[in-house]
C-alpha positions as CSV (number, residue, x, y, z in Angstrom):
1,M,56.7,-1.3,29.8
2,T,57.4,2.5,30.6
3,N,60.3,4.7,30.2
4,N,59.9,6.3,33.5
5,E,63.7,6.6,34.5
6,A,63.5,8.3,37.7
7,P,60.8,8.9,40.6
8,I,58.5,11.9,39.8
9,V,59.3,14.9,42.0
10,W,57.2,18.1,42.2
11,A,58.0,21.3,43.4
12,R,57.7,21.9,47.2
13,R,55.7,24.0,49.1
14,I,57.5,27.3,49.9
15,R,58.7,28.0,53.7
16,P,56.7,30.1,55.8
17,H,59.5,32.3,56.9
18,K,60.0,33.5,53.5
19,I,56.5,34.9,53.1
20,R,56.8,36.4,56.6
21,Q,60.0,38.4,55.7
22,L,58.3,39.4,52.4
23,Y,55.6,41.0,54.2
24,E,57.7,42.4,56.9
25,N,59.8,44.1,54.2
26,D,56.9,45.4,52.4
27,A,55.4,46.8,55.6
28,A,58.7,48.7,56.3
29,G,58.8,50.1,52.8
30,I,61.5,47.8,51.4
31,L,61.1,46.5,47.9
32,D,63.4,43.6,47.9
33,E,63.6,42.7,44.4
34,D,65.5,39.3,45.2
35,L,63.3,38.1,47.6
36,I,60.3,38.9,45.6
37,N,61.6,37.0,42.7
38,D,62.6,34.2,45.1
39,V,59.1,33.8,46.5
40,G,57.5,34.6,43.3
41,Y,59.1,32.0,41.2
42,A,59.0,29.4,44.0
43,L,55.1,29.9,43.9
44,Y,55.0,29.8,40.2
45,A,56.9,26.3,40.2
46,R,54.4,25.1,42.7
47,C,51.4,26.3,40.9
48,E,52.8,24.7,37.7
49,A,52.9,21.4,39.7
50,V,49.4,21.9,40.3
51,W,48.5,22.5,37.0
52,M,50.4,19.4,35.5
53,V,48.7,17.1,38.2
54,T,45.5,18.4,37.7
55,E,45.4,18.2,34.0
56,R,47.8,14.9,34.0
57,R,50.5,16.8,32.3
58,C,53.8,15.1,30.9
59,I,56.8,15.7,33.3
60,K,59.0,15.8,30.3
61,C,57.4,18.2,27.8
62,K,54.4,19.3,29.9
63,E,51.9,18.2,27.2
64,K,48.4,16.5,28.2
65,C,48.7,12.9,28.5
66,D,46.5,10.0,27.7
67,L,45.3,7.5,30.2
68,T,44.2,4.0,29.4
69,D,41.3,2.1,31.1
70,G,41.7,-0.9,33.7
71,K,43.5,-1.6,36.9
72,D,46.9,-1.4,35.1
73,A,46.2,2.0,33.6
74,V,49.2,3.8,31.9
75,L,49.6,7.4,31.5
76,T,51.4,8.4,28.1
77,C,52.3,11.5,26.6
78,P,51.2,11.6,22.8
79,S,54.0,14.1,22.1
80,C,57.1,12.8,23.6
81,G,56.3,9.2,24.4
82,W,57.1,9.5,28.1
83,S,54.8,7.1,30.2
84,T,54.3,5.7,33.8
85,P,51.7,3.6,35.4
86,W,48.9,5.7,36.5
87,Q,49.1,4.4,40.2
88,V,52.8,5.7,40.1
89,F,51.7,9.0,39.1
90,K,49.0,9.1,41.8
91,R,51.4,8.1,44.5
92,S,53.7,11.0,43.4
93,Y,51.2,13.7,44.6
94,K,49.1,11.7,47.0
95,G,49.0,13.7,50.3
96,K,51.1,16.5,49.1
97,R,48.4,18.9,48.5
98,I,49.0,19.4,44.8
99,H,45.8,18.8,43.1
100,G,44.0,22.1,42.3
101,G,40.6,21.6,43.8
102,R,38.1,24.6,44.1
103,A,41.0,27.0,43.8
104,Y,42.5,25.7,40.7
105,E,41.5,28.8,38.7
106,S,43.7,30.8,41.1
107,F,46.7,28.9,40.5
108,L,46.3,29.5,36.7
109,I,45.7,33.0,36.9
110,Y,48.8,33.4,39.0
111,M,50.8,31.6,36.6
112,D,49.7,33.8,33.6
113,E,49.9,37.2,35.6
114,F,53.4,36.4,37.0
115,R,54.9,35.6,33.7
116,H,53.8,39.0,32.3
117,A,54.6,41.1,35.5
118,K,57.1,43.7,34.7
119,S,58.0,45.4,38.0
120,P,58.6,44.2,41.6
121,R,55.4,46.1,42.7
122,Q,53.3,44.2,40.1
123,K,54.9,40.9,41.3
124,M,54.2,41.5,45.1
125,L,50.5,42.4,44.3
126,I,50.2,38.9,42.2
127,I,52.0,37.1,45.0
128,D,49.4,38.6,47.6
129,R,46.4,37.6,45.4
130,V,47.3,34.1,45.2
131,I,48.3,33.4,49.0
132,H,44.9,34.9,49.7
133,A,43.0,32.9,47.4
134,L,40.5,30.2,48.8
135,H,39.1,27.0,48.3
136,E,35.5,27.7,48.6
137,S,32.1,26.4,47.7
138,L,28.6,28.2,47.1
139,N,27.6,27.0,50.7
140,Q,30.8,28.4,52.2
141,I,31.6,24.7,54.0
142,W,35.0,23.8,54.2
143,T,36.3,27.3,53.1
144,I,40.2,27.0,53.5
145,P,43.0,29.1,52.1
146,A,44.5,28.1,48.9
147,S,47.9,28.7,50.4
148,V,47.7,25.3,52.0
149,N,48.8,24.0,48.3
150,L,51.5,26.5,48.3
151,I,52.9,27.2,51.7
152,E,54.4,24.4,54.2
153,G,52.6,23.6,57.3
154,K,49.1,22.3,58.7
155,L,46.0,24.2,57.9
156,E,45.9,25.9,61.2
157,D,49.6,26.8,60.7
158,V,48.8,28.5,57.3
159,I,45.8,30.5,58.5
160,E,47.9,31.6,61.5
161,L,50.7,32.7,59.2
162,L,48.4,34.5,56.9
163,D,46.4,36.2,59.6
164,S,49.5,37.5,61.2
165,L,51.4,38.8,58.0
166,A,53.0,42.4,58.8
167,Y,51.1,45.6,57.2
168,G,52.4,49.0,57.2
169,N,51.8,52.5,56.2
170,T,53.3,51.9,52.9
171,T,51.3,48.7,52.1
172,D,49.0,49.0,49.2
173,A,45.4,49.5,49.7
174,A,44.5,46.5,47.5
175,M,46.4,44.3,49.9
176,R,44.9,45.6,53.1
177,S,41.3,45.2,51.5
178,R,42.0,41.8,50.4
179,K,43.3,40.7,53.8
180,E,40.0,41.8,55.4
181,Q,38.1,40.0,52.7
182,W,40.1,37.0,53.3
183,R,39.5,37.1,57.3
184,R,35.7,37.6,56.6
185,K,35.4,34.5,54.3
186,I,37.5,32.4,56.6
187,A,35.4,33.2,59.6
188,D,32.3,32.8,57.4
189,G,33.4,29.4,56.3
190,E,34.3,28.2,59.8
191,K,30.8,29.4,61.0
192,A,29.0,27.6,58.0
193,T,31.1,24.4,58.7
194,R,30.3,24.2,62.3
195,E,26.5,24.8,61.5
196,Y,26.5,22.1,59.0
197,Y,28.0,19.3,61.5
198,A,25.7,20.7,64.1
199,Q,22.8,20.0,61.9
200,K,24.0,16.7,60.8
201,E,24.1,15.8,64.4
202,R,20.7,17.1,65.1
203,N,19.5,15.0,62.3
204,A,21.0,11.9,63.4
205,D,19.5,12.4,66.9
206,A,15.9,13.2,65.2
């Protein structure tokens, strides 16, 4: 028996137009504190959802839950007593790009940095870092933006959005540098992935 009273609902990914507007404002030299906070806290809520799913956290008190063994496994919070069937918990995030994957550390860093940010400019730089983070491996195969976990849209839509963000004369140099590094890594990842599958085909034909 569980005490899960309602469906588990996680913070949604942020809508692309808000990210686009944020960068258009920044490129025009407009520091819109309200929009920065709107985007920043929405990203924070999403990163927190990633953290809770990845660490199997209690949706009531956020403590780490215990998981029993077997096909009827149950997730239970040792602190507040909340519990739910493991399969119910898994279904709550399946297909919603909530698990941390290879960009998990970037999401945790964002949460810590955003909590301690003092100014709108600091927040803007922290936002820029997390949306340009990557899921990447040592061999570069399947390098994809961490923003697929944070921003609505298919992979190609998110890449197109990030690639087309506005930059202006007032854009911070660190943001420009990060954008170029992001472009290089995405291109290198696409190349490595193509070569990987081409090699698999050659091996299959050998």
